[in-house]
C-alpha positions as CSV (number, residue, x, y, z in Angstrom):
1,X,57.7,61.5,90.7
2,X,54.7,61.3,88.4
3,X,53.7,58.0,86.8
4,X,55.6,56.9,83.8
5,X,53.9,57.9,80.5
6,X,52.2,54.9,78.9
7,X,54.5,55.0,75.9
8,X,57.5,54.3,78.2
9,X,55.9,52.1,80.7
10,X,57.1,49.0,78.9
11,X,60.4,50.4,77.7
12,X,63.4,48.6,78.9
13,X,66.2,50.4,80.7
14,X,69.6,48.8,81.3
15,X,71.7,50.5,83.9
16,X,75.3,49.5,84.3
17,X,77.1,50.1,87.7
18,X,80.9,50.0,87.3
19,X,83.3,49.6,90.2
20,X,86.8,50.6,88.8
21,X,88.7,49.3,91.8
22,X,87.5,45.7,91.1
23,X,86.8,46.3,87.4
24,X,83.4,44.9,88.2
25,X,80.2,45.6,86.2
26,X,76.7,44.9,87.6
27,X,73.4,45.7,86.1
28,X,69.8,46.8,86.8
29,X,67.2,45.9,84.2
30,X,64.0,47.9,84.5
31,X,60.8,47.4,82.6
32,X,58.0,49.6,83.9
33,X,58.1,49.4,87.7
34,X,59.9,46.1,88.0
35,X,63.7,45.7,88.3
36,X,66.1,42.7,88.0
37,X,69.6,43.1,89.4
38,X,72.4,41.1,88.0
39,X,75.7,40.3,89.8
40,X,75.4,43.1,92.5
41,X,78.5,44.3,94.4
42,X,78.8,44.2,98.1
43,X,77.1,47.6,98.8
44,X,73.4,47.3,97.9
45,X,72.7,51.0,98.2
46,X,73.3,52.0,94.5
47,X,70.6,49.5,93.4
48,X,68.1,50.8,96.1
49,X,68.8,54.3,94.9
50,X,68.1,53.3,91.3
51,X,64.8,51.6,92.3
52,X,63.8,54.7,94.4
53,X,64.6,57.1,91.6
54,X,62.2,55.2,89.2
55,X,59.6,54.3,91.9
56,X,60.2,50.6,91.0
57,X,60.6,47.4,92.9
58,X,63.5,45.0,92.8
59,X,61.8,41.7,92.1
60,X,64.8,39.5,91.1
61,X,68.5,39.2,91.9
62,X,70.4,37.0,89.5
63,X,73.9,35.6,90.1
64,X,75.7,34.4,87.0
65,X,78.0,32.3,89.2
66,X,79.6,32.5,92.7
67,X,82.1,35.3,92.1
68,X,85.8,34.9,93.1
69,X,86.9,38.5,93.1
70,X,84.2,40.3,95.0
71,X,81.5,39.7,97.5
72,X,77.9,40.0,96.2
73,X,75.0,41.5,98.1
74,X,72.4,39.2,96.5
75,X,71.3,37.8,99.9
76,X,71.1,41.1,101.6
77,X,69.0,42.6,98.7
78,X,66.7,39.7,98.8
79,X,66.1,40.0,102.5
80,X,65.6,43.7,102.3
81,X,63.3,43.8,99.3
82,X,61.8,40.3,99.3
83,X,63.2,39.8,95.8
84,X,63.8,36.2,94.6
85,X,67.4,35.1,94.0
86,X,68.1,33.1,90.9
87,X,71.2,31.1,90.1
88,X,72.1,27.8,88.5
89,X,71.2,24.6,90.4
90,X,74.9,23.7,89.9
91,X,76.0,26.4,92.3
92,X,74.8,24.4,95.3
93,X,73.7,27.7,96.9
94,X,73.1,27.7,100.6
95,X,70.7,30.6,100.5
96,X,67.0,30.6,99.5
97,X,66.8,30.8,95.7
98,X,65.1,29.5,92.6
99,X,67.1,27.4,90.1
100,X,67.8,29.3,86.8
101,X,69.1,27.1,84.1
102,X,68.5,26.3,80.4
103,X,64.8,26.7,79.6
104,X,64.0,28.8,82.7
105,X,62.7,32.3,82.3
106,X,61.7,35.3,84.4
107,X,58.9,37.7,83.4
108,X,60.0,41.3,83.9
109,X,57.2,43.7,83.0
110,X,56.6,43.0,79.3
111,X,59.9,41.3,78.6
112,X,61.5,38.1,79.6
113,X,64.9,37.0,80.9
114,X,66.1,33.5,79.8
115,X,68.8,31.4,81.4
116,X,71.6,30.0,79.3
117,X,74.0,27.5,81.0
118,X,77.5,28.7,79.8
119,X,80.0,26.8,81.9
120,X,83.7,27.3,81.5
121,X,84.9,30.1,83.7
122,X,83.2,28.1,86.4
123,X,81.1,24.9,86.1
124,X,78.0,26.8,87.3
125,X,78.1,29.9,85.1
126,X,75.0,31.1,83.4
127,X,74.3,33.9,80.9
128,X,71.0,35.8,80.9
129,X,69.3,36.6,77.6
130,X,66.9,39.6,77.5
131,X,64.1,39.1,75.0
132,X,61.7,41.9,74.1
133,X,57.9,41.7,73.6
134,X,58.4,40.3,70.1
135,X,60.8,37.6,71.5
136,X,63.7,39.3,69.8
137,X,67.1,39.0,71.4
138,X,68.1,42.4,72.8
139,X,71.0,41.8,75.1
140,X,72.9,39.1,76.9
141,X,74.5,39.4,80.3
142,X,77.5,37.1,80.1
143,X,78.9,37.2,83.6
144,X,82.5,36.0,83.4
145,X,81.9,33.8,80.4
146,X,82.4,36.4,77.6
147,X,84.1,39.7,78.1
148,X,84.7,42.5,75.6
149,X,87.8,41.2,73.8
150,X,88.3,38.2,76.0
151,X,86.7,35.2,77.8
152,X,86.8,34.3,81.5
153,X,89.8,32.4,82.8
154,X,89.1,28.7,83.5
155,X,91.7,28.2,86.2
156,X,90.0,29.6,89.3
157,X,88.1,26.5,90.5
158,X,91.0,24.1,90.9
159,X,91.6,24.3,94.6
160,X,89.3,22.6,97.2
161,X,87.4,25.9,97.9
162,X,86.5,26.1,94.2
163,X,85.4,22.5,93.8
164,X,88.6,20.9,92.4
165,X,87.7,21.4,88.7
166,X,90.6,21.0,86.3
167,X,91.4,24.1,84.1
168,X,91.6,22.0,80.9
169,X,88.2,20.5,81.6
170,X,86.7,24.0,82.2
171,X,88.4,25.5,79.2
172,X,86.9,22.8,77.0
173,X,83.4,23.6,78.4
174,X,84.1,27.3,77.7
175,X,84.9,26.4,74.1
176,X,81.5,24.7,73.7
177,X,79.7,27.5,75.6
178,X,81.0,30.2,73.3
179,X,80.6,28.2,70.1
180,X,77.2,26.5,70.8
181,X,75.5,29.1,72.9
182,X,76.7,32.7,72.7
183,X,78.2,32.8,69.2
184,X,74.9,31.6,67.7
185,X,73.0,34.7,69.0
186,X,72.0,37.4,66.6
187,X,74.9,39.7,65.8
188,X,72.9,42.8,67.0
189,X,72.6,41.3,70.5
190,X,74.3,43.7,73.0
191,X,76.9,42.0,75.3
192,X,77.1,43.1,78.9
193,X,79.9,41.4,80.9
194,X,80.6,41.3,84.6
195,X,84.1,42.6,84.3
196,X,86.2,45.2,82.4
197,X,89.8,46.1,81.9
198,X,92.2,45.2,84.8
199,X,90.1,42.3,86.1
200,X,92.0,39.2,87.1
201,X,89.1,37.1,85.9
202,X,90.5,37.6,82.3
203,X,93.8,38.6,80.8
204,X,93.3,40.9,77.8
205,X,90.0,42.6,78.5
206,X,89.1,45.6,76.3
207,X,88.7,49.1,77.6
208,X,85.1,49.0,76.4
209,X,82.5,48.0,78.9
210,X,79.9,46.6,76.5
211,X,79.8,45.3,72.9
212,X,77.7,43.2,70.5
213,X,77.9,39.6,69.4
214,X,78.9,40.7,65.9
215,X,81.8,42.9,67.2
216,X,83.1,40.1,69.4
217,X,82.9,37.6,66.6
218,X,85.1,39.9,64.5
219,X,87.6,41.1,67.1
220,X,87.7,38.8,70.1
221,X,90.7,36.5,69.8
222,X,88.9,33.7,71.7
223,X,86.0,33.6,69.3
224,X,88.1,33.1,66.1
225,X,88.0,29.8,64.2
226,X,90.2,27.2,66.0
227,X,90.1,23.7,67.3
228,X,89.1,22.9,70.9
229,X,92.7,21.9,71.7
230,X,94.1,25.1,70.2
231,X,91.5,27.1,72.2
232,X,92.5,25.4,75.4
233,X,96.2,26.1,74.7
234,X,95.7,29.8,73.8
235,X,93.4,30.4,76.8
236,X,95.6,28.8,79.4
237,X,98.8,30.6,78.2
238,X,99.9,33.6,80.3
239,X,97.0,33.8,82.7
240,X,97.7,36.3,85.5
241,X,98.3,35.2,89.1
242,X,95.4,34.0,91.3
243,X,94.9,36.2,94.4
244,X,94.8,34.5,97.8
245,X,91.2,35.6,98.5
246,X,89.5,34.2,95.4
247,X,88.6,30.8,96.8
248,X,87.3,32.4,100.0
249,X,85.0,34.7,98.1
250,X,83.6,31.8,96.0
251,X,82.6,30.1,99.3
252,X,81.2,33.2,100.8
253,X,79.1,34.0,97.8
254,X,77.8,30.4,97.7
255,X,76.6,31.0,101.3
256,X,75.4,34.6,101.0
257,X,77.2,37.5,102.8
258,X,75.9,39.4,105.8
259,X,74.7,43.0,105.6
260,X,77.3,45.4,104.3
261,X,76.6,48.3,106.7
262,X,76.2,46.0,109.7
263,X,79.6,44.4,108.9
264,X,81.2,47.8,108.6
265,X,79.9,48.9,112.0
266,X,81.2,45.7,113.6
267,X,84.8,46.6,112.7
268,X,86.7,47.5,116.0
269,X,88.3,51.0,116.1
270,X,91.3,51.7,118.2
271,X,91.4,54.8,120.3
272,X,94.4,57.2,120.4
273,X,95.8,55.5,123.5
274,X,95.4,52.0,122.1
275,X,98.4,50.2,120.5
276,X,98.3,47.3,118.0
277,X,99.0,43.9,119.5
278,X,102.5,42.7,118.7
279,X,102.8,40.0,116.1
280,X,99.6,40.9,114.2
281,X,100.0,42.3,110.7
282,X,99.7,46.0,110.3
283,X,98.5,47.4,106.9
284,X,99.5,51.0,106.6
285,X,97.3,52.5,103.8
286,X,98.9,55.9,103.6
287,X,100.9,57.2,100.5
288,X,104.4,55.8,100.0
289,X,106.1,59.1,100.7
290,X,104.4,59.4,104.1
291,X,105.2,55.8,104.9
292,X,108.9,56.3,104.1
293,X,109.0,59.4,106.2
294,X,107.8,57.5,109.3
295,X,105.8,54.3,110.1
296,X,105.3,51.7,112.8
297,X,107.9,49.0,112.8
298,X,106.9,45.9,110.7
299,X,104.1,47.7,108.9
300,X,103.2,46.7,105.3
301,X,102.5,49.7,103.0
302,X,99.5,48.9,100.9
303,X,98.4,52.3,99.7
304,X,94.8,53.1,99.3
305,X,94.5,53.4,95.5
306,X,92.8,52.1,92.4
307,X,93.6,48.4,93.2
308,X,93.8,48.4,97.0
309,X,91.2,45.6,97.3
310,X,93.0,43.3,94.9
311,X,96.4,43.8,96.5
312,X,95.1,43.4,100.0
313,X,93.5,40.0,99.0
314,X,96.7,39.0,97.1
315,X,99.2,39.7,99.8
316,X,97.1,38.8,102.8
317,X,95.4,35.4,103.2
318,X,91.7,34.9,104.0
319,X,92.5,33.5,107.5
320,X,94.9,36.2,108.6
321,X,94.0,39.0,111.1
322,X,95.4,42.5,110.5
323,X,95.1,46.1,111.6
324,X,94.3,48.9,109.1
325,X,95.9,52.3,109.5
326,X,95.1,55.5,107.7
327,X,95.6,59.3,108.1
328,X,92.1,60.5,108.6
329,X,88.7,59.1,109.6
330,X,87.4,59.5,106.1
331,X,90.4,57.6,104.6
332,X,90.0,54.9,107.3
333,X,86.3,54.5,106.5
334,X,87.2,54.2,102.8
335,X,89.7,51.4,103.2
336,X,87.4,49.5,105.7
337,X,84.7,49.6,103.1
338,X,87.1,48.5,100.3
339,X,88.2,45.6,102.6
340,X,84.6,44.6,103.0
341,X,84.1,44.4,99.2
342,X,86.3,41.3,99.2
343,X,84.9,39.9,102.4
344,X,87.9,40.7,104.6
345,X,86.1,43.0,107.1
346,X,85.9,40.2,109.7
347,X,89.7,39.9,109.5
348,X,90.3,43.5,110.7
349,X,91.5,43.2,114.3
350,X,91.4,47.0,114.6
351,X,91.2,50.1,112.5
352,X,93.3,53.1,113.7
353,X,94.5,56.5,112.8
354,X,98.2,57.1,112.3
355,X,99.7,57.9,115.7
356,X,101.7,61.2,116.2
357,X,104.9,59.2,116.6
358,X,106.0,57.0,113.7
359,X,109.5,56.0,114.6
360,X,110.7,53.9,111.6
361,X,111.9,55.6,108.4
362,X,113.0,54.2,105.1
363,X,116.3,55.2,103.5
364,X,116.3,57.1,100.2
365,X,117.7,55.5,97.0
366,X,120.8,57.0,95.3
367,X,119.6,56.6,91.8
368,X,123.0,57.5,90.3
369,X,124.7,54.8,92.2
370,X,122.1,52.2,91.1
371,X,122.6,53.3,87.5
372,X,126.4,53.2,87.6
373,X,126.8,50.1,89.9
374,X,123.8,47.9,89.9
375,X,126.1,45.0,90.9
376,X,126.4,46.6,94.4
377,X,122.8,45.7,95.1
378,X,120.7,42.6,95.4
379,X,117.9,43.6,93.0
380,X,114.5,42.1,93.5
381,X,112.0,42.4,90.7
382,X,108.4,42.0,92.1
383,X,106.5,42.3,88.9
384,X,104.4,39.5,87.6
385,X,106.2,36.8,85.7
386,X,105.0,37.8,82.3
387,X,106.2,41.4,83.0
388,X,109.5,40.2,84.2
389,X,110.2,38.4,81.0
390,X,111.4,41.9,79.9
391,X,114.1,42.5,82.6
392,X,115.0,46.0,83.8
393,X,118.2,44.8,85.5
394,X,120.4,41.9,84.7
395,X,120.5,39.1,87.2
396,X,117.5,40.4,89.2
397,X,115.8,38.0,91.5
398,X,112.2,37.7,90.3
399,X,109.6,37.2,93.2
400,X,106.2,38.5,92.2
401,X,104.5,40.6,94.9
402,X,101.8,38.1,95.8
403,X,104.6,35.5,96.7
404,X,106.9,37.9,98.5
405,X,105.8,37.3,102.1
406,X,106.3,33.6,101.7
407,X,109.6,33.9,99.8
408,X,111.4,36.9,101.3
409,X,113.8,34.5,103.1
410,X,115.2,33.5,99.6
411,X,116.7,37.0,99.2
412,X,120.5,37.2,100.0
413,X,121.3,39.9,102.5
414,X,125.0,40.4,101.8
415,X,124.3,43.6,99.9
416,X,121.7,46.4,100.2
417,X,118.4,45.0,98.8
418,X,116.8,47.1,96.0
419,X,113.1,46.4,95.2
420,X,111.5,47.5,92.0
421,X,108.2,47.0,90.1
422,X,106.8,48.8,87.0
423,X,105.7,52.1,88.5
424,X,106.2,52.3,92.2
425,X,102.9,51.1,93.8
426,X,104.0,47.5,94.2
427,X,107.6,48.3,95.1
428,X,106.4,50.4,98.1
429,X,104.4,47.3,99.3
430,X,107.3,44.9,98.5
431,X,109.9,47.0,100.2
432,X,107.9,47.1,103.4
433,X,107.3,43.3,103.2
434,X,111.0,42.6,102.8
435,X,112.0,45.0,105.5
436,X,109.5,43.3,107.9
437,X,110.8,39.9,107.0
438,X,114.5,40.8,107.1
439,X,114.7,43.6,109.7
440,X,118.6,43.5,109.8
441,X,118.9,44.1,106.1
442,X,119.0,47.5,104.3
443,X,116.0,47.5,102.0
444,X,115.6,50.2,99.3
445,X,112.5,51.1,97.3
446,X,113.4,52.2,93.7
447,X,109.8,53.4,93.4
448,X,108.9,55.8,90.6
449,X,112.6,56.1,89.7
450,X,112.3,52.8,87.8
451,X,111.3,54.8,84.8
452,X,115.0,55.8,84.5
453,X,115.8,52.2,83.9
454,X,113.3,51.2,81.2
455,X,115.8,49.8,78.7
456,X,116.4,46.1,79.4
457,X,119.8,45.4,80.8
458,X,122.4,43.5,78.8
459,X,122.7,39.8,79.7
């Protein structure tokens, strides 16, 4: 590649990398031949490819905070490229780094990156302000403090792994961070958050992946005029569930994760003659129809799909070992890599291809019978609580999917058990969990047929 023309040598390029599965946005900022990477995902290769494409060097890796929902490659990138890692001194990072807090700045070509302490989502959150050659605010990288249409949830650091910080205390900090720091930036400042729609780090995130301060001031519910107490009340209402793996990932990111590819290669693979060890969880990642047609007894059906990582880390705890099963080598490699994105690759006791004999089948649902006589079934609604406030069936037992393994014993077994969610993905997982927990019961998956029952039942 020829040298950059002098007219573009100091131009700033912002490249967003978006992982739909985790609704995670990371960034590379390039000025001339220097690059800073912000909040990188577990696989460092996209950032290396970007640097190679522009014949530039990664000189800085910035962590806005220790993330809960994915594992970052900040340590691996630093070890590979000799870049410096920057994070707040409040992180208590166990890896080599330089503190990056209010007043600190990084020179990147002809521009500067300034640290802004913006606690609230976590006590150690920072935002990064990009200032051009004229010291004009160009962009702010807000981590999980400010999203498009939302702000970060303040209830992820309450357990011991997260530091024992009360949600009300963090929500109050977030009120001050938005009002005193971010909302005072020029309206034209571009906003680049670390997450987009579907992230469990927020609750009403917009479909847009970037914004401006002016637009957020106008449209973001959390930035509208209100008292601190009203803000805390609004923010804490109806937050989604907290997956089991979140605290584990905070700790792992605080230490720095091992090499992504090395970790993938270390996962044991079972041969065609090997059999899974009894009593160890088996996660069957094949489509629901294939699972229903035949599977290994006791397997849990977490289909490889758009949110596989989130559901794996919501259903399975960070200290549990499990097997991963898929149809093909390519599919198996895909789910192993997705497992590593949340730091669970060390939990994989073995990865295996579906054996030719899959003895256990699941019975089909008689939709007409369910419609005419729902009272003949014990109906379990495994949607989240805010979804279940609009019931599909009267008298359904509500047990959200992330709680189902722990609470399956609460389900009465005197009638056939019918499991439903909103669209079929979760009910496939839930049915397999209930069947594994209650092997003597008849467990039915309403699956996609739930669309026939959308009108709320009469109470």
